[in-house]
A tleap script that builds the chain and sets N, CA, C and O, in Angstrom:
source leaprc.protein.ff14SB
mol = sequence {
  NMET LYS ILE GLY LEU SER SER THR GLY SER
  GLU ILE THR SER GLN PHE ALA GLN HIE PHE
  GLY ARG CYS PRO VAL PHE ILE ILE ILE ASP
  SER GLU THR LYS GLU VAL ILE LYS SER TYR
  PRO ASN GLN ALA GLN ASN ALA SER GLY GLY
  ALA GLY ILE GLN ALA SER GLN SER LEU ILE
  ASP GLU LYS VAL GLU ALA ILE ILE ALA PRO
  GLN MET GLY PRO ASN ALA PHE ASN VAL PHE
  THR SER ALA LYS ILE ALA ILE PHE THR GLY
  ILE ASN GLY THR ILE GLU GLU ASN ILE GLN
  ALA PHE ASN GLU LYS LYS LEU THR GLU MET
  THR ALA ALA GLY GLY ALA GLY PRO GLY GLN
  GLY LYS SER MET GLY GLN GLY ARG GLY MET
  GLY GLN GLY ARG GLY MET GLY GLN GLY ARG
  GLY ARG ARG CGLY
}
set mol.1.N position { -9.024 -6.904 -2.759 }
set mol.1.CA position { -7.810 -7.284 -1.910 }
set mol.1.C position { -8.577 -6.355 -0.457 }
set mol.1.O position { -9.265 -5.337 -0.521 }
set mol.2.N position { -8.145 -7.163 0.823 }
set mol.2.CA position { -8.619 -6.468 1.984 }
set mol.2.C position { -7.231 -5.849 2.585 }
set mol.2.O position { -6.236 -6.452 2.985 }
set mol.3.N position { -7.465 -4.587 2.525 }
set mol.3.CA position { -6.266 -3.764 2.972 }
set mol.3.C position { -6.652 -3.107 4.073 }
set mol.3.O position { -7.813 -2.696 4.090 }
set mol.4.N position { -5.703 -2.836 5.341 }
set mol.4.CA position { -5.659 -2.314 6.306 }
set mol.4.C position { -4.715 -1.154 6.423 }
set mol.4.O position { -3.496 -1.246 6.282 }
set mol.5.N position { -5.572 0.265 6.773 }
set mol.5.CA position { -4.523 1.425 6.692 }
set mol.5.C position { -4.822 2.285 7.902 }
set mol.5.O position { -5.906 2.295 8.485 }
set mol.6.N position { -4.093 2.780 8.122 }
set mol.6.CA position { -3.706 3.934 9.256 }
set mol.6.C position { -4.530 5.041 9.111 }
set mol.6.O position { -3.970 5.777 8.299 }
set mol.7.N position { -5.832 5.658 9.574 }
set mol.7.CA position { -6.503 6.687 9.255 }
set mol.7.C position { -6.822 7.689 10.623 }
set mol.7.O position { -6.658 7.428 11.815 }
set mol.8.N position { -7.251 8.721 10.081 }
set mol.8.CA position { -7.619 9.781 11.038 }
set mol.8.C position { -8.948 9.788 11.328 }
set mol.8.O position { -9.452 10.439 12.243 }
set mol.9.N position { -9.706 8.859 10.333 }
set mol.9.CA position { -11.179 8.750 10.720 }
set mol.9.C position { -11.758 7.612 10.120 }
set mol.9.O position { -11.046 6.714 9.670 }
set mol.10.N position { -13.438 7.560 10.059 }
set mol.10.CA position { -13.869 6.172 9.607 }
set mol.10.C position { -14.224 5.790 8.151 }
set mol.10.O position { -14.598 4.679 7.775 }
set mol.11.N position { -14.040 6.922 7.377 }
set mol.11.CA position { -14.681 7.283 6.287 }
set mol.11.C position { -13.457 6.997 5.187 }
set mol.11.O position { -12.276 7.128 5.509 }
set mol.12.N position { -13.904 6.566 3.769 }
set mol.12.CA position { -12.764 6.418 2.946 }
set mol.12.C position { -12.372 7.917 2.499 }
set mol.12.O position { -11.511 8.031 1.627 }
set mol.13.N position { -12.971 9.089 3.059 }
set mol.13.CA position { -12.680 10.378 2.637 }
set mol.13.C position { -11.489 10.991 3.412 }
set mol.13.O position { -10.758 11.901 3.021 }
set mol.14.N position { -11.431 10.268 4.678 }
set mol.14.CA position { -10.561 10.514 5.842 }
set mol.14.C position { -9.272 10.796 5.216 }
set mol.14.O position { -8.994 10.601 4.033 }
set mol.15.N position { -8.473 11.298 6.173 }
set mol.15.CA position { -6.982 11.512 5.398 }
set mol.15.C position { -6.253 10.404 6.171 }
set mol.15.O position { -6.651 9.876 7.209 }
set mol.16.N position { -5.206 10.156 5.550 }
set mol.16.CA position { -4.253 8.743 5.785 }
set mol.16.C position { -3.516 9.373 7.185 }
set mol.16.O position { -3.153 10.548 7.239 }
set mol.17.N position { -3.368 8.518 8.188 }
set mol.17.CA position { -2.459 9.064 9.335 }
set mol.17.C position { -1.247 8.745 9.072 }
set mol.17.O position { -1.102 7.776 8.327 }
set mol.18.N position { -0.112 9.388 9.548 }
set mol.18.CA position { 1.084 9.510 9.120 }
set mol.18.C position { 1.557 8.863 10.504 }
set mol.18.O position { 2.783 8.751 10.483 }
set mol.19.N position { 1.120 8.499 11.442 }
set mol.19.CA position { 1.566 7.434 12.527 }
set mol.19.C position { 0.921 6.076 12.843 }
set mol.19.O position { -0.054 5.910 13.577 }
set mol.20.N position { 1.606 5.131 12.183 }
set mol.20.CA position { 0.792 3.323 11.909 }
set mol.20.C position { 0.469 3.310 13.625 }
set mol.20.O position { -0.599 3.784 14.013 }
set mol.21.N position { 1.305 2.826 14.464 }
set mol.21.CA position { 1.227 2.296 15.867 }
set mol.21.C position { 0.214 3.459 16.537 }
set mol.21.O position { -0.760 3.001 17.135 }
set mol.22.N position { 0.332 4.717 16.500 }
set mol.22.CA position { -0.534 5.800 17.411 }
set mol.22.C position { -1.350 6.148 16.803 }
set mol.22.O position { -1.994 7.001 17.414 }
set mol.23.N position { -1.885 5.862 15.439 }
set mol.23.CA position { -3.112 6.418 14.465 }
set mol.23.C position { -4.478 6.363 15.236 }
set mol.23.O position { -4.842 5.400 15.911 }
set mol.24.N position { -5.071 7.334 15.078 }
set mol.24.CA position { -6.208 7.497 15.927 }
set mol.24.C position { -7.458 6.191 15.577 }
set mol.24.O position { -8.158 5.727 16.477 }
set mol.25.N position { -7.552 5.751 14.160 }
set mol.25.CA position { -8.279 4.863 13.450 }
set mol.25.C position { -7.595 3.823 12.466 }
set mol.25.O position { -6.702 4.274 11.749 }
set mol.26.N position { -7.913 2.509 12.359 }
set mol.26.CA position { -7.758 1.581 11.553 }
set mol.26.C position { -9.181 1.644 10.591 }
set mol.26.O position { -10.325 1.814 11.012 }
set mol.27.N position { -8.848 1.496 9.494 }
set mol.27.CA position { -9.836 1.285 8.292 }
set mol.27.C position { -9.457 0.270 7.304 }
set mol.27.O position { -8.346 0.139 6.791 }
set mol.28.N position { -10.381 -0.347 7.120 }
set mol.28.CA position { -10.098 -1.780 6.359 }
set mol.28.C position { -11.210 -1.542 5.004 }
set mol.28.O position { -12.430 -1.446 5.139 }
set mol.29.N position { -10.642 -1.492 3.999 }
set mol.29.CA position { -11.076 -1.714 2.568 }
set mol.29.C position { -10.957 -2.451 1.812 }
set mol.29.O position { -9.804 -2.862 1.680 }
set mol.30.N position { -11.919 -2.986 0.984 }
set mol.30.CA position { -11.727 -3.417 -0.201 }
set mol.30.C position { -11.297 -3.115 -1.425 }
set mol.30.O position { -12.137 -2.430 -2.008 }
set mol.31.N position { -10.298 -3.343 -2.099 }
set mol.31.CA position { -9.443 -2.543 -2.910 }
set mol.31.C position { -10.007 -2.608 -4.249 }
set mol.31.O position { -9.634 -1.701 -4.993 }
set mol.32.N position { -10.803 -3.447 -4.728 }
set mol.32.CA position { -11.160 -3.639 -5.487 }
set mol.32.C position { -12.961 -2.693 -5.889 }
set mol.32.O position { -13.281 -2.075 -6.905 }
set mol.33.N position { -13.761 -2.961 -4.624 }
set mol.33.CA position { -14.741 -2.164 -4.806 }
set mol.33.C position { -14.570 -0.484 -4.010 }
set mol.33.O position { -15.291 0.489 -4.228 }
set mol.34.N position { -13.643 -0.549 -3.265 }
set mol.34.CA position { -13.303 0.605 -2.368 }
set mol.34.C position { -14.547 0.727 -1.217 }
set mol.34.O position { -15.038 1.755 -0.750 }
set mol.35.N position { -14.820 -0.432 -0.981 }
set mol.35.CA position { -16.007 -0.119 0.283 }
set mol.35.C position { -15.089 -0.346 1.396 }
set mol.35.O position { -14.025 -0.963 1.349 }
set mol.36.N position { -15.643 0.241 2.431 }
set mol.36.CA position { -15.547 0.362 3.732 }
set mol.36.C position { -15.749 -1.043 4.274 }
set mol.36.O position { -16.958 -1.274 4.240 }
set mol.37.N position { -15.012 -2.173 4.804 }
set mol.37.CA position { -15.263 -3.193 5.128 }
set mol.37.C position { -15.367 -2.926 6.640 }
set mol.37.O position { -16.441 -3.251 7.146 }
set mol.38.N position { -14.397 -2.369 7.481 }
set mol.38.CA position { -14.553 -2.067 8.825 }
set mol.38.C position { -13.948 -0.716 9.173 }
set mol.38.O position { -13.065 -0.293 8.427 }
set mol.39.N position { -14.333 0.023 10.245 }
set mol.39.CA position { -13.171 0.991 10.677 }
set mol.39.C position { -13.501 0.669 12.195 }
set mol.39.O position { -14.582 0.188 12.537 }
set mol.40.N position { -12.791 0.882 12.802 }
set mol.40.CA position { -12.400 0.829 14.515 }
set mol.40.C position { -11.346 1.471 15.324 }
set mol.40.O position { -10.171 1.140 15.171 }
set mol.41.N position { -11.714 2.401 16.203 }
set mol.41.CA position { -10.530 2.738 17.160 }
set mol.41.C position { -9.045 2.328 17.368 }
set mol.41.O position { -8.911 1.355 18.109 }
set mol.42.N position { -8.237 2.709 17.014 }
set mol.42.CA position { -6.882 1.911 17.578 }
set mol.42.C position { -6.633 1.906 19.151 }
set mol.42.O position { -6.436 2.918 19.824 }
set mol.43.N position { -6.673 0.682 19.595 }
set mol.43.CA position { -7.190 0.531 21.224 }
set mol.43.C position { -5.581 0.662 21.653 }
set mol.43.O position { -5.386 0.883 22.849 }
set mol.44.N position { -4.367 0.543 20.756 }
set mol.44.CA position { -3.215 0.658 21.159 }
set mol.44.C position { -2.486 2.245 21.069 }
set mol.44.O position { -1.388 2.498 21.567 }
set mol.45.N position { -3.289 3.182 20.373 }
set mol.45.CA position { -2.874 4.577 20.305 }
set mol.45.C position { -2.248 5.266 21.591 }
set mol.45.O position { -1.309 6.062 21.568 }
set mol.46.N position { -2.912 4.836 22.689 }
set mol.46.CA position { -2.429 5.415 24.079 }
set mol.46.C position { -1.306 4.557 24.739 }
set mol.46.O position { -0.682 4.917 25.737 }
set mol.47.N position { -1.112 3.354 24.058 }
set mol.47.CA position { -0.446 2.607 24.915 }
set mol.47.C position { 0.790 2.832 25.470 }
set mol.47.O position { 1.481 3.493 24.695 }
set mol.48.N position { 1.411 2.525 26.597 }
set mol.48.CA position { 2.672 2.970 27.290 }
set mol.48.C position { 3.899 2.452 26.536 }
set mol.48.O position { 4.967 3.054 26.422 }
set mol.49.N position { 3.607 1.310 26.064 }
set mol.49.CA position { 4.798 0.729 24.987 }
set mol.49.C position { 4.109 -0.498 24.252 }
set mol.49.O position { 3.031 -1.030 24.519 }
set mol.50.N position { 4.967 -0.784 23.315 }
set mol.50.CA position { 4.277 -1.705 22.327 }
set mol.50.C position { 3.297 -1.446 21.345 }
set mol.50.O position { 2.793 -2.343 20.669 }
set mol.51.N position { 2.984 -0.149 21.234 }
set mol.51.CA position { 1.565 0.159 20.282 }
set mol.51.C position { 2.044 -0.304 19.018 }
set mol.51.O position { 0.984 -0.386 18.397 }
set mol.52.N position { 2.995 -0.681 18.184 }
set mol.52.CA position { 3.204 -0.980 16.931 }
set mol.52.C position { 2.634 -2.270 16.734 }
set mol.52.O position { 1.819 -2.479 15.836 }
set mol.53.N position { 3.237 -3.625 17.966 }
set mol.53.CA position { 2.882 -4.788 17.988 }
set mol.53.C position { 1.490 -5.039 18.148 }
set mol.53.O position { 0.879 -5.820 17.418 }
set mol.54.N position { 0.878 -4.287 19.248 }
set mol.54.CA position { -0.801 -4.220 19.485 }
set mol.54.C position { -1.549 -3.678 18.241 }
set mol.54.O position { -2.688 -4.134 18.133 }
set mol.55.N position { -1.240 -2.978 17.467 }
set mol.55.CA position { -1.656 -2.400 16.486 }
set mol.55.C position { -1.861 -3.250 15.340 }
set mol.55.O position { -2.889 -3.317 14.666 }
set mol.56.N position { -0.500 -4.067 15.139 }
set mol.56.CA position { -0.193 -5.072 14.034 }
set mol.56.C position { -1.113 -6.221 14.159 }
set mol.56.O position { -1.636 -6.791 13.202 }
set mol.57.N position { -1.281 -6.534 15.446 }
set mol.57.CA position { -1.882 -7.818 15.812 }
set mol.57.C position { -3.600 -7.902 15.546 }
set mol.57.O position { -4.375 -8.812 15.251 }
set mol.58.N position { -3.748 -6.263 15.853 }
set mol.58.CA position { -5.506 -6.102 15.692 }
set mol.58.C position { -5.779 -6.202 14.135 }
set mol.58.O position { -6.846 -6.690 13.762 }
set mol.59.N position { -4.930 -5.795 13.296 }
set mol.59.CA position { -5.117 -5.848 11.732 }
set mol.59.C position { -5.022 -7.408 11.307 }
set mol.59.O position { -5.899 -7.862 10.572 }
set mol.60.N position { -3.973 -8.224 11.759 }
set mol.60.CA position { -4.039 -9.403 11.517 }
set mol.60.C position { -5.256 -10.153 12.112 }
set mol.60.O position { -5.736 -11.033 11.398 }
set mol.61.N position { -5.755 -9.954 13.181 }
set mol.61.CA position { -7.003 -10.613 13.601 }
set mol.61.C position { -7.981 -10.468 12.437 }
set mol.61.O position { -8.490 -11.385 11.794 }
set mol.62.N position { -8.160 -9.116 12.276 }
set mol.62.CA position { -9.015 -8.762 11.094 }
set mol.62.C position { -8.785 -9.532 9.878 }
set mol.62.O position { -9.586 -9.294 8.974 }
set mol.63.N position { -7.917 -10.367 9.649 }
set mol.63.CA position { -7.546 -10.904 8.367 }
set mol.63.C position { -7.298 -10.193 7.111 }
set mol.63.O position { -7.592 -10.682 6.020 }
set mol.64.N position { -6.685 -8.885 7.279 }
set mol.64.CA position { -6.151 -8.319 6.463 }
set mol.64.C position { -5.229 -8.760 5.215 }
set mol.64.O position { -4.714 -9.841 5.501 }
set mol.65.N position { -4.921 -8.419 4.222 }
set mol.65.CA position { -4.145 -9.304 3.224 }
set mol.65.C position { -2.980 -8.328 2.868 }
set mol.65.O position { -1.990 -8.788 2.298 }
set mol.66.N position { -3.056 -6.964 3.187 }
set mol.66.CA position { -2.237 -5.789 3.046 }
set mol.66.C position { -2.153 -5.058 3.807 }
set mol.66.O position { -3.204 -4.976 4.443 }
set mol.67.N position { -1.018 -4.070 4.307 }
set mol.67.CA position { -1.280 -3.134 5.134 }
set mol.67.C position { -0.868 -1.661 4.291 }
set mol.67.O position { 0.137 -1.844 3.605 }
set mol.68.N position { -1.217 -0.762 4.227 }
set mol.68.CA position { -0.716 0.707 3.842 }
set mol.68.C position { -0.644 1.630 5.240 }
set mol.68.O position { -1.499 2.069 6.009 }
set mol.69.N position { 1.011 1.707 5.162 }
set mol.69.CA position { 1.408 2.790 6.509 }
set mol.69.C position { 2.135 3.781 5.909 }
set mol.69.O position { 2.299 3.781 4.688 }
set mol.70.N position { 2.617 4.674 6.664 }
set mol.70.CA position { 3.464 5.594 6.331 }
set mol.70.C position { 4.981 5.149 6.838 }
set mol.70.O position { 5.971 5.546 6.223 }
set mol.71.N position { 5.066 4.493 7.735 }
set mol.71.CA position { 6.460 3.889 8.092 }
set mol.71.C position { 6.225 3.109 9.371 }
set mol.71.O position { 5.340 3.484 10.140 }
set mol.72.N position { 6.958 2.060 9.639 }
set mol.72.CA position { 6.637 1.119 10.619 }
set mol.72.C position { 8.018 0.867 11.353 }
set mol.72.O position { 9.129 1.176 10.922 }
set mol.73.N position { 7.738 0.287 12.465 }
set mol.73.CA position { 9.202 0.269 13.269 }
set mol.73.C position { 9.226 -1.025 13.433 }
set mol.73.O position { 8.174 -1.664 13.452 }
set mol.74.N position { 10.410 -1.599 13.574 }
set mol.74.CA position { 11.167 -2.963 13.605 }
set mol.74.C position { 9.952 -4.143 14.228 }
set mol.74.O position { 9.715 -5.206 13.655 }
set mol.75.N position { 9.329 -3.725 15.398 }
set mol.75.CA position { 8.591 -4.625 15.758 }
set mol.75.C position { 7.274 -4.757 15.115 }
set mol.75.O position { 6.978 -5.902 14.776 }
set mol.76.N position { 6.406 -3.806 14.871 }
set mol.76.CA position { 5.459 -4.345 13.808 }
set mol.76.C position { 5.829 -4.602 12.595 }
set mol.76.O position { 5.003 -5.252 11.955 }
set mol.77.N position { 7.001 -4.253 11.933 }
set mol.77.CA position { 7.196 -4.884 10.720 }
set mol.77.C position { 7.299 -6.410 10.771 }
set mol.77.O position { 6.632 -7.160 10.057 }
set mol.78.N position { 8.178 -6.790 11.662 }
set mol.78.CA position { 8.347 -8.114 11.922 }
set mol.78.C position { 6.931 -9.097 12.072 }
set mol.78.O position { 6.749 -10.213 11.586 }
set mol.79.N position { 6.084 -8.346 12.846 }
set mol.79.CA position { 4.901 -9.384 13.001 }
set mol.79.C position { 4.181 -9.285 11.724 }
set mol.79.O position { 3.747 -10.392 11.404 }
set mol.80.N position { 3.857 -8.237 10.765 }
set mol.80.CA position { 3.389 -8.515 9.630 }
set mol.80.C position { 3.964 -9.383 8.776 }
set mol.80.O position { 3.250 -10.109 8.084 }
set mol.81.N position { 5.407 -9.435 8.696 }
set mol.81.CA position { 6.446 -10.086 7.537 }
set mol.81.C position { 6.368 -11.617 8.271 }
set mol.81.O position { 6.449 -12.669 7.636 }
set mol.82.N position { 6.202 -11.526 9.657 }
set mol.82.CA position { 6.075 -13.092 10.138 }
set mol.82.C position { 4.522 -13.709 9.534 }
set mol.82.O position { 4.296 -14.912 9.409 }
set mol.83.N position { 3.855 -12.968 9.307 }
set mol.83.CA position { 2.115 -13.287 8.841 }
set mol.83.C position { 2.236 -13.245 7.740 }
set mol.83.O position { 1.170 -13.519 7.189 }
set mol.84.N position { 3.200 -12.985 6.907 }
set mol.84.CA position { 3.361 -13.157 5.345 }
set mol.84.C position { 1.978 -12.015 4.890 }
set mol.84.O position { 1.180 -12.201 3.971 }
set mol.85.N position { 2.015 -10.882 5.806 }
set mol.85.CA position { 1.483 -9.775 4.956 }
set mol.85.C position { 2.315 -8.788 4.463 }
set mol.85.O position { 3.324 -8.481 5.098 }
set mol.86.N position { 2.020 -8.218 3.363 }
set mol.86.CA position { 2.623 -7.070 2.225 }
set mol.86.C position { 2.557 -5.741 2.959 }
set mol.86.O position { 1.434 -5.406 3.335 }
set mol.87.N position { 3.557 -4.942 3.221 }
set mol.87.CA position { 3.136 -3.319 3.875 }
set mol.87.C position { 3.684 -2.711 2.581 }
set mol.87.O position { 4.564 -3.176 1.856 }
set mol.88.N position { 2.926 -1.482 2.428 }
set mol.88.CA position { 2.901 -0.699 1.543 }
set mol.88.C position { 3.280 0.437 2.024 }
set mol.88.O position { 2.553 0.676 2.988 }
set mol.89.N position { 4.322 1.585 1.808 }
set mol.89.CA position { 4.119 2.831 2.156 }
set mol.89.C position { 3.098 4.067 1.703 }
set mol.89.O position { 3.258 4.515 0.567 }
set mol.90.N position { 2.324 4.491 2.327 }
set mol.90.CA position { 1.200 5.201 1.667 }
set mol.90.C position { 1.982 6.675 1.055 }
set mol.90.O position { 3.167 6.821 0.756 }
set mol.91.N position { 0.772 7.753 0.992 }
set mol.91.CA position { 0.927 8.735 0.337 }
set mol.91.C position { 0.190 9.887 1.377 }
set mol.91.O position { -0.632 9.654 2.263 }
set mol.92.N position { 0.606 10.843 1.079 }
set mol.92.CA position { -0.090 11.753 1.944 }
set mol.92.C position { -1.325 12.340 1.116 }
set mol.92.O position { -1.206 12.598 -0.081 }
set mol.93.N position { -2.776 12.579 1.969 }
set mol.93.CA position { -3.871 12.239 1.011 }
set mol.93.C position { -4.954 11.392 2.175 }
set mol.93.O position { -4.833 11.055 3.353 }
set mol.94.N position { -5.994 11.273 1.182 }
set mol.94.CA position { -7.184 10.676 1.644 }
set mol.94.C position { -6.941 9.146 1.794 }
set mol.94.O position { -6.050 8.572 1.169 }
set mol.95.N position { -7.861 8.460 2.737 }
set mol.95.CA position { -7.686 6.835 2.017 }
set mol.95.C position { -7.886 6.331 0.839 }
set mol.95.O position { -7.265 5.409 0.311 }
set mol.96.N position { -9.228 7.268 0.202 }
set mol.96.CA position { -9.396 6.551 -1.076 }
set mol.96.C position { -8.161 6.783 -2.071 }
set mol.96.O position { -7.898 5.935 -2.923 }
set mol.97.N position { -7.322 8.098 -1.922 }
set mol.97.CA position { -6.338 8.161 -2.691 }
set mol.97.C position { -4.981 7.439 -2.184 }
set mol.97.O position { -3.896 7.533 -2.758 }
set mol.98.N position { -5.206 6.792 -1.149 }
set mol.98.CA position { -4.390 5.860 -1.160 }
set mol.98.C position { -4.552 4.205 -1.834 }
set mol.98.O position { -3.648 3.493 -2.270 }
set mol.99.N position { -5.697 3.974 -1.761 }
set mol.99.CA position { -6.346 2.839 -2.342 }
set mol.99.C position { -6.070 3.203 -4.135 }
set mol.99.O position { -5.634 2.410 -4.970 }
set mol.100.N position { -6.422 4.433 -4.324 }
set mol.100.CA position { -6.255 4.116 -5.580 }
set mol.100.C position { -4.695 4.110 -6.318 }
set mol.100.O position { -4.396 3.497 -7.343 }
set mol.101.N position { -3.828 4.950 -5.510 }
set mol.101.CA position { -2.470 4.789 -5.603 }
set mol.101.C position { -2.124 3.215 -5.593 }
set mol.101.O position { -1.404 2.774 -6.489 }
set mol.102.N position { -2.611 2.394 -4.627 }
set mol.102.CA position { -2.447 1.029 -4.545 }
set mol.102.C position { -2.904 0.082 -5.603 }
set mol.102.O position { -2.299 -0.972 -5.799 }
set mol.103.N position { -4.025 0.454 -6.335 }
set mol.103.CA position { -4.773 -0.124 -7.322 }
set mol.103.C position { -3.985 0.020 -8.913 }
set mol.103.O position { -4.128 -0.810 -9.811 }
set mol.104.N position { -3.173 1.219 -9.000 }
set mol.104.CA position { -2.472 1.226 -9.789 }
set mol.104.C position { -0.935 1.204 -9.722 }
set mol.104.O position { -0.080 1.764 -10.408 }
set mol.105.N position { -0.874 0.446 -8.763 }
set mol.105.CA position { 0.789 0.173 -8.506 }
set mol.105.C position { 1.646 1.129 -8.092 }
set mol.105.O position { 2.838 0.886 -8.276 }
set mol.106.N position { 1.324 2.263 -7.525 }
set mol.106.CA position { 2.220 3.547 -7.597 }
set mol.106.C position { 2.977 3.571 -5.712 }
set mol.106.O position { 3.739 4.427 -5.261 }
set mol.107.N position { 2.462 2.428 -5.034 }
set mol.107.CA position { 3.001 2.781 -3.796 }
set mol.107.C position { 4.281 1.224 -3.747 }
set mol.107.O position { 4.392 0.144 -4.327 }
set mol.108.N position { 4.901 1.875 -2.859 }
set mol.108.CA position { 6.046 1.181 -2.826 }
set mol.108.C position { 5.844 -0.246 -1.760 }
set mol.108.O position { 4.923 -0.230 -0.942 }
set mol.109.N position { 6.752 -1.417 -1.851 }
set mol.109.CA position { 6.466 -2.337 -0.929 }
set mol.109.C position { 7.678 -2.215 0.075 }
set mol.109.O position { 8.846 -2.149 -0.307 }
set mol.110.N position { 7.300 -2.193 1.349 }
set mol.110.CA position { 8.394 -1.915 2.518 }
set mol.110.C position { 9.020 -3.256 2.521 }
set mol.110.O position { 8.452 -4.348 2.495 }
set mol.111.N position { 10.149 -3.022 2.553 }
set mol.111.CA position { 11.124 -4.269 2.364 }
set mol.111.C position { 12.009 -4.480 3.999 }
set mol.111.O position { 12.530 -5.541 4.345 }
set mol.112.N position { 12.001 -3.388 4.704 }
set mol.112.CA position { 12.695 -3.396 6.048 }
set mol.112.C position { 11.931 -2.174 6.874 }
set mol.112.O position { 11.397 -1.171 6.401 }
set mol.113.N position { 12.045 -2.563 8.186 }
set mol.113.CA position { 11.253 -1.319 9.135 }
set mol.113.C position { 11.652 0.313 8.651 }
set mol.113.O position { 12.700 0.623 8.083 }
set mol.114.N position { 10.797 1.040 8.944 }
set mol.114.CA position { 11.092 2.526 8.591 }
set mol.114.C position { 10.502 3.025 7.462 }
set mol.114.O position { 9.757 3.987 7.649 }
set mol.115.N position { 10.628 2.649 6.395 }
set mol.115.CA position { 9.788 3.083 5.352 }
set mol.115.C position { 9.790 2.634 4.000 }
set mol.115.O position { 9.976 1.417 4.001 }
set mol.116.N position { 9.652 3.133 2.731 }
set mol.116.CA position { 9.597 2.248 1.849 }
set mol.116.C position { 10.748 1.379 1.166 }
set mol.116.O position { 10.636 0.330 0.532 }
set mol.117.N position { 12.172 2.305 1.557 }
set mol.117.CA position { 13.303 1.503 0.411 }
set mol.117.C position { 14.406 2.408 0.613 }
set mol.117.O position { 14.506 3.249 1.506 }
set mol.118.N position { 15.356 2.108 -0.459 }
set mol.118.CA position { 16.374 3.140 -0.395 }
set mol.118.C position { 16.078 4.558 -0.754 }
set mol.118.O position { 15.380 4.905 -1.707 }
set mol.119.N position { 16.600 5.248 -0.007 }
set mol.119.CA position { 16.370 6.643 0.031 }
set mol.119.C position { 14.601 7.036 0.224 }
set mol.119.O position { 14.091 7.937 -0.442 }
set mol.120.N position { 14.135 6.552 0.813 }
set mol.120.CA position { 12.524 6.790 0.934 }
set mol.120.C position { 12.350 6.548 2.416 }
set mol.120.O position { 11.317 7.080 2.823 }
set mol.121.N position { 12.994 5.949 3.298 }
set mol.121.CA position { 12.684 5.344 4.853 }
set mol.121.C position { 13.170 6.392 5.393 }
set mol.121.O position { 13.832 7.168 4.704 }
set mol.122.N position { 12.939 6.636 6.758 }
set mol.122.CA position { 13.348 7.247 7.764 }
set mol.122.C position { 14.871 6.510 8.301 }
set mol.122.O position { 15.051 5.305 8.480 }
set mol.123.N position { 15.747 7.477 8.466 }
set mol.123.CA position { 17.127 6.577 8.827 }
set mol.123.C position { 17.190 6.758 10.737 }
set mol.123.O position { 16.660 7.462 11.597 }
set mol.124.N position { 17.820 6.051 10.687 }
set mol.124.CA position { 18.033 5.986 12.424 }
set mol.124.C position { 18.945 7.041 13.012 }
set mol.124.O position { 18.810 7.431 14.172 }
set mol.125.N position { 19.962 7.537 12.116 }
set mol.125.CA position { 21.022 8.347 12.698 }
set mol.125.C position { 20.888 9.632 11.521 }
set mol.125.O position { 20.184 9.466 10.524 }
set mol.126.N position { 21.590 10.831 11.740 }
set mol.126.CA position { 22.227 11.631 11.018 }
set mol.126.C position { 23.448 12.043 11.114 }
set mol.126.O position { 23.668 13.205 10.774 }
set mol.127.N position { 24.419 11.314 11.539 }
set mol.127.CA position { 25.578 11.116 11.181 }
set mol.127.C position { 26.377 12.460 12.238 }
set mol.127.O position { 27.465 13.009 12.063 }
set mol.128.N position { 25.597 12.627 13.070 }
set mol.128.CA position { 26.224 13.671 13.858 }
set mol.128.C position { 26.937 12.536 14.848 }
set mol.128.O position { 26.617 11.372 15.088 }
set mol.129.N position { 28.059 13.381 15.331 }
set mol.129.CA position { 28.843 12.762 16.128 }
set mol.129.C position { 28.700 13.438 17.919 }
set mol.129.O position { 28.432 14.568 18.326 }
set mol.130.N position { 28.961 12.376 18.516 }
set mol.130.CA position { 28.158 12.641 20.023 }
set mol.130.C position { 28.909 13.613 20.415 }
set mol.130.O position { 28.324 14.456 21.094 }
set mol.131.N position { 30.586 13.875 20.116 }
set mol.131.CA position { 31.611 14.469 20.874 }
set mol.131.C position { 32.023 15.780 20.235 }
set mol.131.O position { 31.574 16.118 19.140 }
set mol.132.N position { 32.877 16.511 20.922 }
set mol.132.CA position { 33.467 17.671 20.503 }
set mol.132.C position { 34.820 17.443 20.308 }
set mol.132.O position { 35.699 18.234 20.650 }
set mol.133.N position { 35.041 16.150 19.650 }
set mol.133.CA position { 36.601 16.123 18.875 }
set mol.133.C position { 37.219 15.430 20.157 }
set mol.133.O position { 38.432 15.592 20.286 }
set mol.134.N position { 36.600 14.717 21.082 }
set mol.134.CA position { 37.554 14.035 22.101 }
set mol.134.C position { 37.126 12.292 21.693 }
set mol.134.O position { 36.925 11.490 22.605 }
set mol.135.N position { 37.063 12.019 20.714 }
set mol.135.CA position { 37.037 10.903 20.252 }
set mol.135.C position { 35.638 9.931 20.606 }
set mol.135.O position { 35.661 8.703 20.688 }
set mol.136.N position { 34.566 10.702 20.770 }
set mol.136.CA position { 32.875 10.333 20.639 }
set mol.136.C position { 32.242 10.243 19.415 }
set mol.136.O position { 31.154 9.727 19.162 }
set mol.137.N position { 33.158 10.888 18.556 }
set mol.137.CA position { 32.041 10.861 17.322 }
set mol.137.C position { 32.739 11.867 16.256 }
set mol.137.O position { 33.966 11.797 16.183 }
set mol.138.N position { 32.139 12.693 15.515 }
set mol.138.CA position { 33.036 13.127 14.357 }
set mol.138.C position { 33.361 14.328 14.995 }
set mol.138.O position { 34.578 14.515 14.985 }
set mol.139.N position { 32.693 15.249 15.570 }
set mol.139.CA position { 33.030 16.176 16.375 }
set mol.139.C position { 33.855 17.500 15.592 }
set mol.139.O position { 33.637 17.510 14.380 }
set mol.140.N position { 34.511 18.303 15.946 }
set mol.140.CA position { 35.242 19.337 15.469 }
set mol.140.C position { 36.575 19.488 15.562 }
set mol.140.O position { 37.356 19.863 14.688 }
set mol.141.N position { 36.817 19.130 16.826 }
set mol.141.CA position { 38.316 19.129 17.278 }
set mol.141.C position { 38.998 20.299 16.996 }
set mol.141.O position { 38.614 21.025 16.079 }
set mol.142.N position { 40.183 20.632 17.828 }
set mol.142.CA position { 40.831 21.695 17.960 }
set mol.142.C position { 42.427 21.409 17.327 }
set mol.142.O position { 43.094 20.382 17.451 }
set mol.143.N position { 42.791 22.685 16.607 }
set mol.143.CA position { 44.095 22.915 16.099 }
set mol.143.C position { 44.989 23.421 17.291 }
set mol.143.O position { 44.611 24.149 18.209 }
set mol.144.N position { 46.017 22.993 17.137 }
set mol.144.CA position { 46.925 22.971 18.397 }
set mol.144.C position { 48.067 23.964 18.005 }
set mol.144.O position { 48.985 24.192 18.793 }
savepdb mol mol.pdb
quit
């Protein structure tokens, strides 16, 4: 299977990059042979906006069949799901370790933007109120 990964370099021994849309390099690996098919600089890395969409489209243009990423924003996620490309949450380590985990079915498929699934993705909020007991959030309020 042809898999695209966010990477810090162009070798299978390179570290997995922790930011999909702004990673330095994309690397495409054949999951069965573990051969590098292609690696190229992420042209969207320094984009002022829309980095995730641009990055996603570049991998779609390369005809990848799956993506391994640390997390993914909603725009990039929607681009891949519209193209029927599965997205898996990667692990800290090298590209090779991520491919091995993929082959052993140890990676979780993302079902929503952000991260892997229940309890594993990044949440959008932390439950912190916006105010100080003035009706703007949880706040602390005062005793009278």
